[in-house]
N, C-alpha and C positions, 0 to 999 in steps of 0.2 A: 457519115458524120465525120468530123475531124476530132481527134483527141483533144480534149480541153484540159484536164489535169489527170496526171499519171502519178500513182504512188507505187514504189517498188521497194520490197524487202525491208518495211518499215517495222522497227522493233523498238520496245521501251521496257527498261527494267526498273523497278522500284525495290529497294532493299532485298535484292536476290530473287525477287518474283517477277515474271515477264507479264507485263499487262497487255503488250502487244508483241506478237510473235511472227515475224517474217510476213507482214500483211502487204498485199499487192492488190491494187484495184485501178480501174480507168473509168473516168467519168468524161464522156463525149461531150462536145459542144452541142448545144440544143438538147440536151437530155436531162431528164429529171431522175436522178438516180437514188434509190432508197438505201438506207442503212439501218439494219434491225439486229436486235440481240437482247439477250436478258441484261439487266444491270450486272455490271463487271465484266461484260464481254469485251470491252476495249474501246467502245464508241466514243466516249468522252475522251478518253487518252489520245486517240486519233484526231479528234477535233482540236483539242488543246495544241497538240503539235503543229497543225496547220496554222494556228493562231499564234504560234511562237510562245506559248505558255509553258510547254514542255520541251526540253531537248531530247530528240531521239537518241537511241543507242547508234553508235557509228556503223556506216554501212548502208543506210537508207538513202533513197533517191526521190526527188520531187521534180516534176516537169510541169510547167504550165504553159499552154498553148505553145507546145513544142520547144520550149526554152528551159534548160536545166536550171534549177534553183538550189543554191547552196543552203545546206542545213547544217546546224540549226537556224531557224529564223529569229532574227531580232524581234523582241517584243513591238508590236505595231507595225512591223514591216509588210505584214499581210496586205494592208491598205495599198502600198504602192504596187503590190503584185496583182491588184484586182480581185483579191479575195475579200469577202464580206460576210459577217455573221449576224443571225438573228437567233437569240436563246429564248428559253422558256419565259423569262421575266421580260422580255421585249426591249428592255433598256430605255424605256419612256419615262419623262417626268410628268406626273399627273397634273401638277399645278400650273404647267406652262401650256401655251397655246399650241395648236397643231403646227403651224408655221414654225414656231421657236423650237419645237421637237424635231421637225423635218430637216431644219438646216443647222441645228446645234453642233453637230460634228465639224461641219465646214467652217462655221464661224469661230469655233474655238480653236481651229488649228491654222488660221490665217490671220495675219495681222493687217487690221484696218481700223481707221480712226472713226468711221461711220458705217453703220449697218443700214443698207438701203432696202428696208422691209418691203416696199412696193416691188421691187425687183425679185426678192426672195418669195413673196406671195405668189407673184405670176408663174415662178418656176415651179413652186408647189402644185398650183392649179393645173398646169401642163402636165406634170407627171401623174396627178391624180387621175385626170381625164384619160389618159393613156391607158390605165388599168382599172377604170371604172370605179374609182373610190369617190362617192358623192359626199364630199364634206367640204366645207368652207374653212380654208386654212386659219383664217383670223378671228372667225366668230366663236368658235369652241375651244375649250380647254381639253386636254386628253382625258381628264377624269370624267368629262360629260360624254364621252364616246361609248357606244356599245362595244363588247369584247372583240367582235370580229373586225370592226373598223380599227381598234388599237392594233390588232395583229397585221392587218393590211397596210397601216401607215408604218410600222416597223420594217416590214419587208419592201416597201416601195421605197422608203429611206435608205435601206441597204443597197437596193439596186442602183439608185442614184449615185451613191457613194462609190460603188465598184464602176459605173459607168465614167465618172469623172477621172478614175485612176487608169483605166485600161479600156478603151473603146476600139471598135472596128468600124469606121465609117457611121459613127453615131450610136452604134449598138454595143452594148456591154459584152465583153467576152471573157470575163473572168469566172469566179466560182461564188456563187451564193450558197451558204450553209445554213439550212433551217433546222434548227435543234428543237424539236418537239413543238412546232409553232402552234398545234391545235390542241395542246394539253389541257387548256382551260376553256377552249370553245364547246358549245353545245353542238351535237353532231349535224343538226341541220343548218349550221353556219359554214361548214366547211367547203361545201360546193362553190361559194364565191371565192373563198381562199384558193382552192384548187384552180380555179380558172386563172387567177393572177399568176399562180406559179407557173402553170402551163405557157401563159403568154410571156413570161420572163423567159423561160427556155427557148421558145420559138423565135425570140429576138436574138438568139446567138450566145446566151449565156450557159454556163453549166450550173446544175442545181443539185445539191446533195440534200436530201430529205431524210432526217432522222426521226423515226417514230416508234413508239411501242404499239400503235394500233395497225395491226397488219392488214385490216380491210382498207384502210386509208392508204398504206404504202403501195398496195396493189393497185389502188384506183387511181393514184396520181402519178406514179413512177413508171418509167419505161423499163427499167431494170432494177432489182433489188440485190444487194449484198448481204449476207449473213455473217455476223461475227459470232463465234462461240469460244470462250476460253482465251480470248486473245488472238485466235487464228481466224482465217476466212474460211467458213464451212460451206460456201458456195455463192455463186451469183446466178441469179435466175431471170428470165424474161417474165414480166408480169403477166402478159396475156397467155403466157404457156404454164403457169403455176396456179396453185391453190393456197388458201389460208392454211389447210392441213398440211401441206407439203412444206411451208415456210415454218411452221410450229415444230415439225420433225427436225428441220434443219437447226432452229435456234436451240432447242433443248436435247437433240440427239436421240429423241425417242417419241414414240406418239403419246398423246394424252387422251387415252381411251376414256379415262374417266369423266371428261368434260360433258360427255353425253349420257352419263348413267345416272343422273339424278332423277329420282322417281317423284311422280306427283299424282294425285288423283283429284277427279272432279270435286271431291268432297274432302277436304284435308283432315276433317275430324276434329275432335277437341272442342271445347266450350268456347263462346264468343267471349273473351276477355276485354277486349277494347271496342268501343264504338264511338264514332265521330258524328256529331248531328249538326246539321244547317252551318257548316263552317263557311265564312265569307273572310276574304282578305283583299290585298290590293288588286288581285286579278280574278281569284276564284269567288263564286256566288253559290251559296246554299248547298255546299257539298256534304254528303253523309255517306258513310260506310261502316262496315264492322270488320274485326280482324280476329281470327280463331287463335286459340293457343298452339304455339308451334307452327305458325303459318308464317310464310314470307310473302308479303303482298306488294305488288310492283305497281308503281305509278308512272305513267309517261304521257307523251303527247309532243305536240311541236313547241318550238320555242314560243313563248308568250301565251300558252294555253293554261298555265298556271300550276301544273303538276308539281313544279319545283318548289312552290311556296309552301305546300303542305306540311313537311317535316318541320319547318322552322315556325310555322303558325302553331302546330301542335305542341311544340317545345317552349313557346313563349319567346323566341328569339325574334320573331316578327309579330307585331300586335295584330290581334284577330278583331275584326269589326263585330262579327257575331260567331257563336258556335259553342258546343259544349263536347267534352270529352269524359267518357266513361272508362274506367280502368278498374278492373276487379270489382265492380259493382258500385264504385263510388263515382259520383258525377262532379266535374270540375268545369267552371266558367272560363272558357279559352280567352275571354276578353280580359280577363285578369292573370293569366297565366304568365309566370316568368320562369327563365330557366332554372333558378334555385329550387322552386316549387316542383318542377317537372323531375329534377333529379330526386326529390324527397319522396315523390310517389312512384319511383322506380322507372323512369325514362332515361334514355341516353340519346345523344345526338352527334353523328359523325358527319360534319359538313363536307361540302365539295372541295372547299379552298382549305387544304390541310396546312399549307404555309402560313396563312394569316389568321384563320379562324378555327383550325382544328389543333394545331400545336404551336409551341413557342421554340423557334429555331436556335435561339441563342442559349436556351437551357440544355441540359443534359438529356440523354435518352432516358436515363433513370427518373429524372425530374417530370418528364412527360408522360412516361409510363405508370408512375405510382401516385401521380397527384391526386386522384379521385379516392385512393384508398389511404392516403398518408396517416389519417386518424388512427388506423390500427396500430400504428408503430409508436404512438405516444403512451408511455406508462410512467406514472408518477413523475408527470412533467418533463421527461427525458424522451427524446426521439432516439429509437434503437436503430442507429444507423447500419450496424453490422447486419442485423436480420434484414433490414430494407434491402441492402445491397444484394444479399443472397438470394432473397425472394425475387428480386427484379431480374437477376441472371437466370433464374429458373423459368420465369415467364418469357423471357427473350428465347431461351432455348426450346421452350414447348411450342411456340409460334414460329419458330425457324427464322427469327430475325438475324440478319447477318451485316456485319459482325455483332455478336452478342456481347457488346461491350457497354454497361451501363453508364460510364463516364464520358463516353464521347459525345461530342455536340450533336443534337438531334438533326440539325441541318446538314450534317456530313452523311447521312444516311441517304440511300437511294430512295425514289418515290415510293417504290413498292415496299420497302422495309419500314419507311415512315408510316405508311397506311397500315401495316401490320401492328406497329407499336400503339397507334391511336385506337385501333379496333380493340386490341388487347386491353388497353386501358379501360375502355368502358365494360369489357365483358367481365373484368374482374370484379365489377360492382354488382353482377348478377341482375340486370335490369329485367323488368317485366316486358318492356316495350323498347326495341332499338330501332331508332329512326337513322337512315342513312341516305345520303344524296351523292350520286355519282361515285360509289365506292372503289371503283377500279379506274377512275381517270388519272391517265399518265402513269399507269403501273404496267410492267412489262408482262410478257405472257405467263411466265412461271408463277410469279408472285400474284397475278390475278387469279390464277387457279387456287392458290392458297387461300386468299381472301374469299372466295366463294366456299371453300371447305369450312373456313372459320364461321361464316353465316349460317350454312347449313347445319353445322354442329351445334351452334346456338339455338337454332330453330328445333332441332331434334331433341333438345333438353327442355323444351317447353315454352321458349322464349318467342314472342310475336315480334316480327321484323317488318318495317316499312321500308322499301327501296325505292326512291325517286331516281329515275334514270333515263337518259336519252339514247343508252346503249341497248338496242333491241335484243342483240344477241345475248347479253348478259341476262336481260330479263327472261328470255326464253330457257336459259340453263338453270336459274336458281328459283324461279317464282311458282308458287302454287296457283295464284290468281295474278292477273294484270288488269288495273283499271286504266282506261284511256280518257285524256281530257281533251277538250277543244273549246276555244273561247271561253275560257274560265269555268266551264261546267263539266261534269263527269258524264261521259256519253256512251261509254261502252265497258263491257266486262269480258274477259277472256278466262277460261278455266280448262284444266285437264289438257287434253290433246289439241285444243285449239291454240294453245300457247307455242307460237313459233316466231322467229324473227320475220319472216315474210308476212304472216298474218298480223303482227303487231304494226308493221309498216304500212301494210294495207289499211288498217283501221285509221291509222294517224294521217296518211297522205290523201286518202280518198280513193284508193284504187279498186274498192269493192262496194257491192250494193248496200252493205251495212256500214260503210265507213262513217266516222265521226264528221267528216266534212259534209257528206250528204245529209246527215242528221241535222246539223246546224243550219246548213243552207235551207233546209226544209221548215224550220221552226218559224 
């Protein structure tokens, strides 16, 4: 393979502290190259230098397809160089149609009196067909697309933009940077996206795939470069390494504790929570109970309905039927509302922390202390000094970095945002904690800390429901795992039965007792 993009001796200093320190890496043409590391390792800084957002320190060099590129890049110059970026938020406008989103960048940068929408639609159809995206460009708005099709639309649009600027006999030969493209996707949707990414690389482009999910990085990437504290800790060939080896490169030591959570077939404790005949948009007549101090996992394939359960229990989604018993008191779930759920000792940490879990425009302190704010009102006055001190203590207790209550919540990394939101609810001392994809988009170090927070909460007697499509996560923290298929509860794993492979087998139909077999036989 030819060298596509070469970075040599790149450094960046902010206020006397080096975010990047002498970073060099080569991304070959036709290669999917992974970039991993903890939050703060320098990944975002490197990407922003390539995008012209940050100026590097003097001395760095950049080559694209054998041509030296002068640094720093002017803002927007990356487009003319054949560089294209897809970030976590995808950069799509939900209220516009697919074709309007697909051609928005080109239309906005060219002067034309009239937009020939017929031509633009055919161009989109041709591109979609090339990469297997089955969407009518004119018939649907982006807000109506499933999450995986939104991600594919953003990626294919970026490839088209790159190809227009820099092609080789009709094939793109620039660099496509994918910054956490799967962070809000269910695990079962990633295979389709990975196929598109590989097809793009096979056409001659270079792809830089940035991810917190190490299994994903090894699955889709040819090689993976690890950044640690602004340095290159190493570059490995995916087929010749393991997730454990990557973890060790990322944090500089082994995370032995990840495999040391103990469980038993009978978690012990009294049954404090019971769900009876719960029916929602997808699930039908689901019943289960939950013991004091138990972490109960819920999982299944996309569309199986497991992800509905926390929201139905909390009243965030309206239930059609169902009853919830908490501490011996029965509640009609068709009448449940979030305010009532909080009153009876429930808490919900949703998967979408940006829009549903926190408020990015407010401070860290505002997000952290919202649920306990009433404690600081005395004689009609808000005791702000004590509130600030207590928020600092909570941030330090849960290792939120930086522990600065007054900074904007949206300025924190994904892992630190999640620790803040989990700490917010833990302060209320809930009887029942409901979490959905609790480590989605969280780096390996912070993920381990979230696991510990959940296990500590359970060890104190709290009952936890964890709905997740991450089978490894479930195998590490859960005492029991319930598997859903076609809206029904079809299997239960306990004790030593709980493993990543066994959960996948029950979900996908790889074993004699799989949910797929049971549903097919009904």
